[in-house]
Phi, psi and omega in degrees: 000154178255125188235134169249132181246111180268114184112126178241035171282200185306304186293311184293322182287317176294311181299310181298319179293318181291321178300318179293326176294337176283348182109000176285157176264118187238129170241123177264132188240133177216147177285336181285100182296325179296320180295313178300314177300320178298312181297320178299329182265007174090010179267123184265132188276352179234160175262114178216115183307129174088350189285319183303313184289328179289324174293317182298317184291319183283330173297316180297326181282349180084009180269345185231121179229165183227140183208162169258357192252111179299322182295344178282334188238324187294319184295334183266356190276140169285328182220134171247120178263137176259114182228054181258171185288148172229066185290168173294134180284130178302133175100322183230354176082354173299156173293132175279113184257009185299324178291323180296309185292327176296316180297319179296319182292319184288328180279339190305319184289344185260350186290137176272153176302135177096352181296148176253120177262127187235126176276114173266333176298153176284119186227150177291165178303134179094357181297317181297327176296321181287325178297316180294322179298317181297314180300316180288337174292324179279320182229083187298333185260005184287129174273104185220149177249143177239123181233166178241134178217076185300149177264153179226059185256133175264127177301136185095341179221028190293317182295316178297319178296323183289322185273341181224062183289154169294324180195161176241117181260124179232131179241116185226156178246005178209158181295324181300314179304314180297317181296320181293318182292319178296327177290318179301320184269003181308322179300346179269355177300327180294335176275001183055036171284117185290138173262124179257106182262138179204189175289160181297318177294324178298319179294319181298318178287330180303318182300313180294318179297323178295313184290325180290325177295316179296316176302324178298317179299322180293310179299321179299311182290333176291322174294321175299322177300317178298318178295320179303319181294331180280327187256356180084029183248168181251119182296332179295324174297316182297314182301317176293321184294329178263331182292333178288345175286117187291350171284340181255307183079152189273344184285150181062030174241038176255118182291145183190201187274008182110163181271152173218209175097188187273347191246295191304313182299309184288326184286321178296321179292322179291321178294322173303316182296321179299313180301321176293321179298324186259013177058039178227070184307142179249088192289324178294318178293323177303320179290319177304311180297317179297317181296320182287322180295318180288331187293323188296312178287333177293333172292327172299316181291328174297320176297318180299316178297319180294338181260022174094009178092358178210138175240013181300123180074002178266162180248130183244127179269122180252119179253107182101125181238329181293161183289342177202166179284166178064030171211163170256015187279121175260002185299120179056027178297136175307328182303330184292311181295314182299315178296318178304312182300316181294318180296322179298336183260011173093012180275153171259139187245129169244125191230151172218138172217138184297335185223342192257008186291324178299315179290323180294326181299330179282349182249342185238142175240154176075014178258135175267115181266133188247161185270004177187168180299318184284333173295322177297324184284338184305114176075009180276154179275347175194163176241136181234122176267118183255323181236136190271056176296147176304327183296345178259001189274346181219055182291150178278103184293328176292325178286322177299315185295327179291325182282321187281150171289321179226136183279079179239126176238120176252109187259093183278005176237005174059044183262355178244163179263127185308311183301320181297317183288315181293327176298338178266007176091015181260150162277126188238124176238129180233191181257121176065021183230000000 
């Protein structure tokens, strides 16, 4: 199949590359000429394990190309995927669909009859209807199908998720759209990945419902962690005790400083706004969002409490800045609110992250970025683990103790065992334990 992928951000680049690795002929399109030039020369604008080599191998094989010109790719495509950003709109929290609608309008004049246009971006219910209306406004007589095919990719594991998905959701209003998408995903039949076909609006809502449910599990276990600290229980025991129930499952039941990233914050907010628009308020999701927003700054206050109730004039070492490991994504990372809270209370910050410091530097001021974990610890009054990078899972405690002014470790990801840390002479503070 011939595929055009509009947008070379996280979703577009991963999806287009994996489609080409299936053997499809893929052209990725982006307005940013500098980004396209970089991709043509093998430079990847995001950090995602395995992506660089996959882009390189498929580009060399001639199955993956990059361009700024819609006319170069769209007329020949069997399917055109829209994979542009849908950030939260400033002021009201609705998803900003301007990039999606602009892509639909600009591609319309180049579409060949019978093409299937697919929204890969996360979009609210009814977006596909508007995409079809825009295309028909430009080309009233064009025979075209519009479908929804939401992505379910975890940053840091996106290639594995794309090639071995739990399910493939396709939302179509005609047989042709469904047939084309089934053919595109046919290489995954060997993996027995089920295709869940439904209406276009159903597929659009499925993506938001999935993310909101996962966010609910995170906020739920974080509140249970707070209760555990009050009653003397261990949240890790609770997580295991409920997670082994196959009706619940163990994933997303790890207590921590709250969720961040490119999906959960904006998608839960967009879903709330959709519920309000249709007079079907989503009260559980409202609580999830409120709990998460409050939690991030509360983690800053937890650090202050662990350091004796004041951080005025003290130095705090922050280990991990990105919202999760194996990515350079700083969007809505808990580290941002934690650091701001500490700075508001007079602390100096020394920080290290294996991949996210360049992105963090654009979002944070007054932070000393260090070239390694132990450099960040040097002369600090306490160490705080914010992101559970593998590089922080086996720290040398003797070296840490030598670097720190005071042997205090605040583990906001619960990656260490209390007895082990305290046995090495440290004060250890964890989450819900």
